[in-house]
N, C-alpha and C positions, 0 to 999 in steps of 0.2 A: 434525337433528343439532345439538342446542342447544349443545353444547360446542365445536363446530368452530372458531369464530372465536377463542375464548379459547385453545384448544390451539395454533393457529397463531401467536397473539401471543406465547405462551410460547416457541415454537420460534424465532421471530425474535429475541426478547430474549436467549435463551441463546446463539444463534449469534453475535450481535453483541458479547456481553460475556464469553463464557467459552470460551477456546481449547480445542479438543478434546484429549483425553488424548494421542493419538499425536503431535500437533504440539507439545504442551507438553513431552513427553518428549524430542523431538528438539531443541527449543530449550534445554532443560536440559542435554542432552548437549553442545550447542555451547558453553555456558558453561564446562563442565569441560575441553573440548579447547583452547579459545582461550588464547593466551599472556596471562598476567596483566599488568595495568598497561599494556596497549596501547590504542590508540584503538578497536580492534575489541572488546576486552573491556569497555571503558567503555560502548560502545554496547549490548552484550549485557546488561550489568547494568541499564541503563535500561529495556531491553525487558522484562527479567524483572520489575522493579518495576512496570512498567506493566501487565503481564498480571495480576499479583496485585491491583493497585488496581482494574482493570476488573471482575474477578470478585467482589471484596469488595463493591463499590458497585453492581454490576449496571449499569455504564455502558459505552458503546462502547469496545472495545479500541483501535480506530483511528477517527478522525473521518470518514474516507472509507468509508462502508458500502457503496459500490459500487452496482451495479444488481442488486437481489435476483433470484436465479435459482433457480427451484423446479423440481424433477423429481418428478412425481407419478405413482404407480402406483395404479390403482383397480380394484376387483373389477368384474366384469361386472354391470351394472345400477345402479351408482352414477352419479348425475347429475353429470357433470364441470362443467356450468355452475354448479351450486350450489357446488362446491369452488372454482372460479375466482372467483366472487363473494366467497366467504369469504376467500380469499387477498388479494384487493384490499382488502377491509375491514380485514383484520388489518395489512396493510402501512401503510395510512393511519393507523390507530390507533397502531401502533408508532412511526411518524414523529412523531405528535402528542406522544407520551410521551418523545421524545428518544432512542429506541433506534436509530433510523435517521436519517441526515442527509437532508434533502430534496435528491435528486440528479437528479430527472427534469426535463430541460430540453427544451422544444420546439425541434426542430432548424431550424425555419423562422423562428420569431419570437425565439428566445433566451430565452423566458420560462420561469421555473421554476414548476412546478405547485404546489410547496409541500407536497405530500403523497406524493410518490414514485409517483403514478399518472399515466398518460399513454398515448400510443399505443405499444403493445408494451412498456409498463412497468407492473408488473414482468414479467420473462420467466418464462413457465410452459410446461413441457413435460409433456404427458400421455401415458400409455401404460396400456393395460389389462393385467391379469395374472390368474392363476387363484387367487390367495390371497384370503382373506376380509377382510383388513384393508386400509386405505388407507395407503400409504407416501408420506411427503413428505420429500424431502431439499432442503436449502437451502444455497447457497453465496453468500457476500458477498465479492466480489472488487473491490477498489478500483481507481480510475482510473489510479493510478500504475503498478501492475503490469499492468493491462489494456493500457496503452500500450506495454508491452514485449513483448506477444504478437508473434509473427513467423511468417511462412510462407515456405517456400523452394520454388521450382520447380526440380527437379533434372533434368538436370545443370546445374551452375552453378559459379562460382568465387567464393570468399569471402575477405574480408580475414583474414589470419593463418591461414586454414584451407586455402587452395589449391583445387585442383580437387575437385569433389564429384560422385561418380558414383551411379548408381541401384542401390545395394546398401546393406547394413547399415553398412559403413564410411562411406559417404556420409551416411547418417542420423546416425551418431555425430558427424561433423564439423558437421552442421547444428545438432544439439542443443548441442554445446559452444559454437558460435558464438552461439547464442541466449542462452546463459547469460552469455557474455562481454559481449555488447552491452548487456545489462541494467545491468551495473555496479551502482552504488548507487541508480540511479533506480528500480529495482524493489524496493527495500528488502530487500536480501540480509541473511541467508541465505534463499533462496527455495526453491521447488519448481517442477517443470515437469510438465505433462501433455502428451503427444505423440501425434499420430496420423500414421502412415505410410500414405500413399495417400488414397483417397476423392477427392471433388472439393474445390474451394476452400472452399465454404460448410460442407459437412458435415464436412470435415476439422477445421476449427476447433471445431465443436460436439463432435466425438468427443474432441478433445484436451482441451477443458475438462471433459468427462465423466470423464476419467481422474483429475481432481482429487478426485473423490468416493471414490476408493480410499484406504485408510489407508496411511500412510507405511511401516508395518512389514509389509505383506502381501507375497506372492510372486507374480509373474506366472506364470500357468499355462503359458505358452508358453516353453519353455526358452531359445530364442534371445533372446527379449525380456527374460527375467529376467536373463540374462547381460549384455545391453546396459545394462539399468537399473543394475546393480551397477557396471559399468565407468564409466558416465557419472558416477555419484555419486562414485567415487574420483577420476576425472580432473578433474572440475569443482572439487573441493576442493584440487587442486594448482595451480589458476590463480592463487590469491592475491588474489581480489577481497575477501573478508572481509565482515564485518558492515557494512552501510550503504556498502559500497564503500571502506572505510577501509584495506583490506589486511588479510589474516589467513588463518587456516587453514580456516574454514568459509564456503563460498559457497553450498552447496546442501544442503538437508535431505531432498530426495525427488525421484525421477524415475520417472514412470509412463508406460508406452508401450503403445499399441494399434496394430493394423494393420487396414486395410480395403481391399477390392478397389478397383482404380482403372481408369481408362481407359487404353488402350494409349499414348495420346499424352501422358498426364500422370503425373507423379510428384511429389506434394506431400509436404512434411514440415511439419506444422502444430504450432506450439509455443505452449501457453498457460502464460505465466509467472505464478506466484503468489508473493506476498510472504511474509515470516515471519508476518504476521498472517493466518494461513491459517484463515479462519472458515468452517467447514462442519459442519453437524449434520443430524440427521434424526429423524423420529418415525414410529411406526406408530400409526394411529388406529383406534378402533372404528368400523366402517362404518355403524353405526346411530346412535350418539350423537355421534361426532366427538371423544370423549375420548381422551387419550393413553394408549395401552396399553403402549407401550415406547419407549425412546429408542435411537437408533442412534449409534454411535461412542463413547458414554459411558454409565456407570452412575450414574444420579442419586442412588443410595443411598451411593455412595462419596464421601467428603469430597474436595474439590478440594485437591490437593497444592500447596503453596507453591513458587513458582519461586525465591524469594530466601531467603537466610539473613541476617538482620540488616537493615541499612539499605539494601542494594541498590546504591547508588551513593555510596560514601564519598568525601568531599572530601579532597583532599591538602593543601590550604592554599596550593597554587601557582596556584590559579585567579585570573584577572584580573577584577576588578570593573569593570563598565561601567555608567555612569549617563547615559543620553541626556538632553538633546542632547549629542553628542560633538563635539570639535574635530578638525580634520584631524591635528593633532599626536598626539592620543591614538590615533587609528586607525592612523597610520603606524608607531606603536610596536609594533603587533601583528604576529605572524608566523604562518605555517602551523604548526599543531600546538598553538597556545595554546588552553587551555580557558577559556572566559569565562562569567561569571555576570552577567546583565543585569538591572538593577533600574531601574524607571521607566516612562515611557509609551512605547507603541509602537502602530503601525498595522498592520493586516492588508491584504494586497492580492494578488489572484490575477489570472487571465486577463482578466476583464472590466474590473477597475480599471486594469490596465496599459494595455490597449487604449484605454480612455477617456482616460487622462491623456496619451496621445500627441498628442491634438488639442484638449484642454480644460484649463482651469486647475483647481487644487485647489478643493475645496468651501470655503466660508467657514469660518474657524476652524481649518482643517487646515494645519499647518506641518511639512514633512518635513525642514527644515534640521537636520542633525545627528542625524536620527532613525533608529530601527530600523524597517525594513519587513519584515513577517513574511509569507512565502508560506504562507498558512493559510486553509482553509475550515472554520471551526469548526461544531460542533453547538451550537445556541443554543435556549434556551427562554425565553419571555417570560411574566412574571407581573406583571400590572398594567402599570406603566411601566418596570419593571426587567427586564433581560436577565441570564440565568445561562448561563455557559459549561459545557457538558456534556462536550465533548471538543475538543481543540485541538492536534493534532500538525501538523508541517510537511507541505506538499505538494511535489510534484516541481518543482524550479525551472527545469528546462530549457525548459518551455513559455513562460517569460517572457524567454527569450534575445533574441527580436526587439525587445523593449521596454526591457530593464533598463538598458542603457547610457545611453539618453536620459533615463530617469527619474532616474538618479543625477546626470547632468549638469544637468538642468533644475530639479530640486527639492532637491538637496543632501543626499540620503540618505547616511548614513555606514555603516550596517550592514544588509546584506540577509541574512535568515535563511530557510533552506529546507532541502531535502534533495536529494542527488544531484549537486550542483555545477552550474556553468554554463559557457558556452563562451568562445571567444577574445574576442568583442566585449565581453562583460561584464568579462572579466579586464583588458582594456586600459582600460576605464572606471574600474575600481577603482584601477588604477595612476595614471591621469591625474588623477583627481579626489580621491583619498584616501578610499577606502572599502574595506570587507572583506566577504567572504561567510562566514557562519557556518553550519555544517551542524548542524541539529538531528537528532534520531533519529526517522526515519520510523515512523509507526504508534503512537508513544508518546503517544497522545491524552490519557490520564488523567494521565500524568506531567506533561505540560505544562499541562494544565488546572489542576493544583494550584499552578502558578507564577503563575496569573492571579488577582489580588486583586479586580478590579472591571472591569466594562464601563463605560467613560466616555462612550461615544457611538457612533453609527453613521451612515454615509453610504452612498448608493447601495443602499439596501435594495431598490430596484426591481430590482436585478440578481439577487435571491434571497439567502437567508441565507449560503450558502457563498461567494458572489462579492461580498458587500457589503464595505465598508471599515470595519472595527471598530477603535475606539480602546480600548486596553486598558491597565490598570495591572498590571505584572508585577513579580515579585521572584525573584531567584536563578534566572533563566531560563538553563539550561545549554546550551552548544553548543561546537563545536570550529571554530576558524578553519581553513578548508580552502582559501581563496583570499585572498591578502593584497594590500596596496597596493604591493607590490614586484614584481608579475608572477609570483608563485609560485602553483601550483595543485596540491594533493594529487591531485585527480581526474585531471588530465592525466597525472601521473606514474604513478598506479595503472593507468590505461587502457593506457599504453604498456608498462608492465611485465607486465601480465596478457596483453597481446597477444603479447608475446614468449613467454610460457609456453604460450599456445595454439599458437603455431607449433611449439614443441618437442614438443607432443603429437601432431603430425601425422606419424606414423611410416610411414604407408602412402601 
């Protein structure tokens, strides 16, 4: 099968860079429904621009390309070991080309393999079938939305949802609670795959499998079809909105399956997927490995643009920030301000934050008055120079155990990420004079174009996503969602949507 590896590289590339038509249509519909000139509509405009940029340049839609998960159907007689070897080779090559971010980390040593290969990485599920072609489906589900997966053991009692029983009404409560708890951390508007029943492990697998359905299909089981429609309507009454900013669209799809269970167990497993819903597939000639057909999209049909015009028009009311910033400048900001940041900044994620809790900054790094960006970019090196291929914000809540101390100890003035942070960070912002700026999750190409140059890197031993990159940025756009006066948009939205969830519990 001389074309097999090349066909798989093309599948990976298109999945990472080109949003499938059903998701693209749903997100375009979200743009039309959302109230203009709101924070949610601003976020959706950036998302739309980003989707177009990624497709035009064949670069990752979101910098977090997740843990590649393949579902493969093979005819009887096809050597699955050959297919597995080809998938691993294609994943490594796609990573080398910058289509995938190196995301495979040894759970014992913490070392990043650098090529997305490792123990049980990538994830590959094989099944035989009676057709003549090989079918390969791929989903790239990032860590931010993966962290918002949730599983319920029913009966139980849930915050804002009350008592949950072992029936479809109980399932409804679980799913709505799953959507509510994701807030902006899951990069809303999202989609959910759900499994009712099975055991703990297989229930999650079946829930994720539901994400291979198209958003516009109809469940063949009438009761589940009705529940899917009900969840879609009710979730969009919660008011979570794009990126958790508040708004009309919180969910673009709900897909549910049911599996037999043990008498003692009733699990509801929910796989939460972000708006950057990257899922494609191919059918391959079983002799040559060449692509015979695409699933989910027609390659002959031109990709329809998401945006009309400039995508995110500036109003002239944006506040220009040029780090290093003074405390006075930062305390003048308030929740809702749109900022454009120009100057130097540093990235820092989980490994950097944990390291700095017990260690000094590297030589030459000064965070006083600085912008600290929660970002794990996709980077490619040519000679001695690095190029940013994708660079959207990561979920900030993971840094909650560290952020207050980092602000206090190193003088950070602006923290940029997505999804907001907790009470400890909010108190530190108020005490020390700093703000949290929410970027638009998944908008990896949009933000990559705001980066002029890579000025340096520290902690490369942590791996490319976890290293501390020094960047030169211009007109880096974000919204102040936590200010230096104790105000948090995220806390307000969470409380308000929790009240809406309570009002939906009519049974």
